[in-house]
C-alpha positions in Angstrom: 0.0 0.0 0.0 1.3 3.4 -1.0 1.5 6.1 1.7 -0.8 9.0 1.3 0.7 12.3 -0.1 -1.6 14.1 2.5 -0.1 12.3 5.5 1.5 14.4 8.2 2.6 11.3 10.1 6.3 10.9 11.0 8.4 9.0 8.5 10.6 6.1 9.7 13.8 4.8 8.0 16.4 2.3 9.0 20.0 3.2 9.5 22.3 0.4 10.4 19.5 -1.6 12.0 18.2 1.3 14.0 14.8 2.8 13.2 15.0 6.5 12.9 11.7 8.5 13.1 11.7 11.9 11.4 8.8 14.1 12.5 6.5 15.8 10.0 8.2 18.7 8.2 6.5 21.0 5.8 7.6 21.2 2.2 9.2 24.5 2.9 11.5 22.9 5.5 12.5 20.1 3.0 13.3 22.7 0.3 15.3 24.8 2.8 17.4 21.8 4.0 18.2 20.7 0.5 19.0 24.3 -0.6 21.3 24.9 2.3 23.2 21.6 2.1 23.1 21.1 -1.7 23.6 17.4 -0.8 20.7 15.1 -0.4 22.9 12.8 1.8 22.5 15.2 4.7 18.7 15.3 4.6 18.1 12.7 7.3 20.5 14.6 9.7 18.9 17.9 9.0 15.3 16.8 9.4 15.7 14.5 12.3 15.1 15.5 15.9 18.1 17.1 17.6 18.8 14.1 19.9 18.8 11.7 16.8 21.0 14.1 14.9 23.6 14.2 17.7 23.5 10.4 18.0 24.0 9.8 14.3 26.8 12.4 14.2 28.6 10.7 17.0 28.3 7.3 15.3 29.7 8.9 12.1 32.7 10.2 14.0 33.3 6.9 15.7 32.9 4.9 12.5 29.9 3.0 13.7 28.1 4.2 10.6 29.5 5.3 7.2 28.7 8.3 5.1 27.3 5.9 2.5 24.9 4.4 5.0 23.7 7.8 6.0 23.3 8.8 2.3 21.3 5.6 1.6 19.1 6.3 4.6 18.5 9.9 3.4 17.5 8.5 0.0 15.1 6.1 1.7 13.6 9.0 3.6 12.8 10.9 0.4 11.3 7.7 -1.1 9.1 7.1 2.0 8.0 10.7 2.4 7.1 11.3 -1.2 5.4 8.2 -2.5 5.2 7.8 -6.3 8.6 9.4 -7.0 12.1 7.9 -6.9 14.4 9.7 -4.4 16.2 11.5 -7.2 12.9 12.8 -8.7 11.9 14.1 -5.3 15.3 15.8 -4.9 15.1 17.4 -8.3 11.5 18.6 -7.8 12.4 20.1 -4.4 15.6 21.6 -5.8 14.0 23.2 -8.8 11.1 24.6 -6.7 13.6 26.8 -5.0 14.5 28.7 -8.2 13.0 32.2 -8.5 11.0 31.3 -11.6 9.4 28.1 -10.1 8.9 29.7 -6.6 7.3 32.7 -8.2 4.9 30.6 -10.3 4.0 28.5 -7.3 3.3 31.6 -5.3 1.2 33.1 -8.0 -0.7 29.8 -8.2 -1.5 30.1 -4.5 0.7 27.2 -3.3 2.1 27.6 0.2 5.0 25.3 1.0 4.5 25.8 4.7 1.0 24.4 4.4 1.8 21.4 2.2 3.6 18.1 2.8 6.7 17.4 0.7 4.6 14.9 -1.3 1.9 17.4 -2.1 4.5 20.0 -3.0 6.4 17.7 -5.3 3.2 16.6 -7.0 2.1 20.2 -7.5 5.5 21.3 -8.8 5.5 18.3 -11.2 2.1 19.2 -12.6 3.0 22.9 -12.8 6.2 22.2 -14.7 4.4 20.0 -17.2 1.3 22.2 -17.8 1.0 24.2 -20.9 3.6 22.0 -22.6 3.1 19.9 -25.7 3.5 16.1 -25.7 7.1 16.4 -26.8 7.9 18.8 -23.9 6.2 16.6 -21.4 8.1 13.5 -22.6 11.4 15.4 -22.5 10.7 16.7 -18.9 9.6 13.3 -17.7 12.7 11.6 -19.2 15.0 14.2 -17.6 13.2 13.9 -14.2 13.1 10.1 -14.2 16.6 9.4 -15.4 18.7 8.3 -12.3 21.9 10.0 -11.5 25.2 8.4 -12.4 25.9 5.2 -10.4 22.2 4.6 -9.6 20.6 1.6 -11.2 17.0 1.8 -12.2 16.0 -0.6 -15.0 18.9 0.6 -17.1 17.8 4.2 -17.5 20.3 6.9 -18.6 23.6 8.1 -17.2 23.1 11.8 -16.5 24.2 13.2 -13.2 21.8 14.7 -10.7 23.0 18.2 -11.5 22.5 17.6 -15.2 18.9 16.5 -14.5 18.2 19.6 -12.4 19.7 21.8 -15.1 17.6 20.0 -17.8 14.5 20.7 -15.7 15.4 24.3 -15.3 16.0 24.7 -19.0 12.4 23.8 -19.8 10.5 26.5 -21.6 9.4 29.1 -19.1 11.7 27.8 -16.3 14.7 30.1 -17.2 
Protein backbone atom coordinates (compact mmCIF):
# COMPACT_ATOMS: atom_id res chain seq x y z
CA UNK A 1 0.00 0.00 0.00
CA UNK A 2 1.34 3.41 -1.00
CA UNK A 3 1.50 6.10 1.65
CA UNK A 4 -0.84 9.05 1.25
CA UNK A 5 0.65 12.28 -0.06
CA UNK A 6 -1.56 14.05 2.48
CA UNK A 7 -0.11 12.26 5.50
CA UNK A 8 1.53 14.36 8.16
CA UNK A 9 2.65 11.29 10.07
CA UNK A 10 6.30 10.92 11.01
CA UNK A 11 8.41 8.99 8.52
CA UNK A 12 10.63 6.14 9.67
CA UNK A 13 13.76 4.82 7.98
CA UNK A 14 16.37 2.32 9.03
CA UNK A 15 20.00 3.24 9.52
CA UNK A 16 22.32 0.36 10.41
CA UNK A 17 19.52 -1.63 11.98
CA UNK A 18 18.21 1.31 14.01
CA UNK A 19 14.78 2.75 13.22
CA UNK A 20 14.98 6.53 12.94
CA UNK A 21 11.74 8.46 13.06
CA UNK A 22 11.68 11.85 11.39
CA UNK A 23 8.83 14.12 12.50
CA UNK A 24 6.53 15.77 9.98
CA UNK A 25 8.19 18.70 8.25
CA UNK A 26 6.52 21.03 5.77
CA UNK A 27 7.63 21.19 2.15
CA UNK A 28 9.25 24.54 2.92
CA UNK A 29 11.52 22.86 5.47
CA UNK A 30 12.51 20.13 3.01
CA UNK A 31 13.34 22.74 0.34
CA UNK A 32 15.33 24.82 2.83
CA UNK A 33 17.35 21.83 4.03
CA UNK A 34 18.22 20.70 0.51
CA UNK A 35 18.97 24.26 -0.56
CA UNK A 36 21.31 24.93 2.32
CA UNK A 37 23.17 21.63 2.06
CA UNK A 38 23.08 21.09 -1.71
CA UNK A 39 23.56 17.45 -0.84
CA UNK A 40 20.66 15.08 -0.40
CA UNK A 41 22.86 12.84 1.75
CA UNK A 42 22.48 15.17 4.74
CA UNK A 43 18.70 15.32 4.55
CA UNK A 44 18.15 12.75 7.30
CA UNK A 45 20.50 14.55 9.66
CA UNK A 46 18.90 17.92 9.04
CA UNK A 47 15.28 16.81 9.36
CA UNK A 48 15.69 14.46 12.32
CA UNK A 49 15.13 15.49 15.91
CA UNK A 50 18.14 17.07 17.60
CA UNK A 51 18.85 14.07 19.86
CA UNK A 52 18.79 11.75 16.84
CA UNK A 53 21.02 14.10 14.88
CA UNK A 54 23.59 14.18 17.69
CA UNK A 55 23.53 10.40 18.04
CA UNK A 56 24.02 9.84 14.30
CA UNK A 57 26.83 12.41 14.16
CA UNK A 58 28.59 10.66 17.05
CA UNK A 59 28.27 7.32 15.27
CA UNK A 60 29.69 8.88 12.08
CA UNK A 61 32.69 10.22 14.02
CA UNK A 62 33.33 6.88 15.74
CA UNK A 63 32.92 4.94 12.49
CA UNK A 64 29.88 2.97 13.66
CA UNK A 65 28.09 4.17 10.56
CA UNK A 66 29.51 5.29 7.24
CA UNK A 67 28.71 8.29 5.10
CA UNK A 68 27.32 5.90 2.47
CA UNK A 69 24.94 4.36 5.00
CA UNK A 70 23.73 7.83 5.99
CA UNK A 71 23.32 8.75 2.33
CA UNK A 72 21.30 5.60 1.62
CA UNK A 73 19.06 6.31 4.63
CA UNK A 74 18.50 9.88 3.37
CA UNK A 75 17.47 8.49 -0.02
CA UNK A 76 15.08 6.09 1.71
CA UNK A 77 13.63 9.03 3.63
CA UNK A 78 12.84 10.87 0.38
CA UNK A 79 11.32 7.71 -1.06
CA UNK A 80 9.15 7.11 2.02
CA UNK A 81 8.02 10.72 2.42
CA UNK A 82 7.11 11.30 -1.22
CA UNK A 83 5.36 8.19 -2.54
CA UNK A 84 5.18 7.75 -6.27
CA UNK A 85 8.56 9.35 -7.01
CA UNK A 86 12.07 7.94 -6.90
CA UNK A 87 14.36 9.72 -4.44
CA UNK A 88 16.18 11.54 -7.24
CA UNK A 89 12.89 12.78 -8.69
CA UNK A 90 11.92 14.10 -5.26
CA UNK A 91 15.30 15.77 -4.90
CA UNK A 92 15.06 17.38 -8.34
CA UNK A 93 11.51 18.64 -7.80
CA UNK A 94 12.37 20.10 -4.39
CA UNK A 95 15.56 21.64 -5.76
CA UNK A 96 14.00 23.22 -8.84
CA UNK A 97 11.13 24.57 -6.72
CA UNK A 98 13.64 26.82 -4.96
CA UNK A 99 14.48 28.70 -8.16
CA UNK A 100 12.98 32.17 -8.51
CA UNK A 101 10.97 31.26 -11.59
CA UNK A 102 9.36 28.14 -10.11
CA UNK A 103 8.90 29.66 -6.64
CA UNK A 104 7.27 32.69 -8.24
CA UNK A 105 4.94 30.57 -10.35
CA UNK A 106 4.01 28.46 -7.30
CA UNK A 107 3.30 31.59 -5.28
CA UNK A 108 1.16 33.08 -8.04
CA UNK A 109 -0.72 29.76 -8.19
CA UNK A 110 -1.49 30.11 -4.48
CA UNK A 111 0.72 27.25 -3.30
CA UNK A 112 2.10 27.62 0.22
CA UNK A 113 5.02 25.29 0.96
CA UNK A 114 4.51 25.84 4.70
CA UNK A 115 1.00 24.38 4.42
CA UNK A 116 1.85 21.38 2.22
CA UNK A 117 3.59 18.08 2.76
CA UNK A 118 6.71 17.35 0.72
CA UNK A 119 4.62 14.86 -1.29
CA UNK A 120 1.90 17.40 -2.05
CA UNK A 121 4.51 20.01 -2.97
CA UNK A 122 6.41 17.67 -5.31
CA UNK A 123 3.19 16.58 -6.99
CA UNK A 124 2.09 20.19 -7.48
CA UNK A 125 5.49 21.28 -8.83
CA UNK A 126 5.50 18.29 -11.17
CA UNK A 127 2.08 19.20 -12.57
CA UNK A 128 2.97 22.90 -12.77
CA UNK A 129 6.19 22.22 -14.72
CA UNK A 130 4.37 20.01 -17.23
CA UNK A 131 1.30 22.17 -17.78
CA UNK A 132 1.01 24.23 -20.95
CA UNK A 133 3.62 21.99 -22.57
CA UNK A 134 3.10 19.88 -25.66
CA UNK A 135 3.52 16.10 -25.67
CA UNK A 136 7.14 16.37 -26.76
CA UNK A 137 7.94 18.80 -23.94
CA UNK A 138 6.22 16.60 -21.36
CA UNK A 139 8.14 13.54 -22.58
CA UNK A 140 11.42 15.45 -22.46
CA UNK A 141 10.67 16.69 -18.94
CA UNK A 142 9.57 13.26 -17.70
CA UNK A 143 12.68 11.65 -19.16
CA UNK A 144 14.98 14.24 -17.57
CA UNK A 145 13.23 13.89 -14.23
CA UNK A 146 13.12 10.09 -14.18
CA UNK A 147 16.64 9.36 -15.37
CA UNK A 148 18.66 8.27 -12.33
CA UNK A 149 21.93 9.97 -11.46
CA UNK A 150 25.25 8.35 -12.38
CA UNK A 151 25.88 5.18 -10.44
CA UNK A 152 22.22 4.58 -9.59
CA UNK A 153 20.60 1.60 -11.23
CA UNK A 154 16.96 1.79 -12.21
CA UNK A 155 15.97 -0.57 -14.99
CA UNK A 156 18.92 0.56 -17.11
CA UNK A 157 17.82 4.19 -17.52
CA UNK A 158 20.32 6.85 -18.61
CA UNK A 159 23.56 8.07 -17.19
CA UNK A 160 23.05 11.79 -16.54
CA UNK A 161 24.19 13.22 -13.23
CA UNK A 162 21.76 14.71 -10.72
CA UNK A 163 22.97 18.23 -11.52
CA UNK A 164 22.50 17.60 -15.23
CA UNK A 165 18.92 16.50 -14.52
CA UNK A 166 18.20 19.58 -12.41
CA UNK A 167 19.70 21.79 -15.14
CA UNK A 168 17.59 20.03 -17.76
CA UNK A 169 14.45 20.66 -15.71
CA UNK A 170 15.44 24.30 -15.27
CA UNK A 171 16.00 24.70 -19.01
CA UNK A 172 12.42 23.76 -19.84
CA UNK A 173 10.52 26.54 -21.63
CA UNK A 174 9.41 29.11 -19.08
CA UNK A 175 11.73 27.78 -16.34
CA UNK A 176 14.67 30.11 -17.20
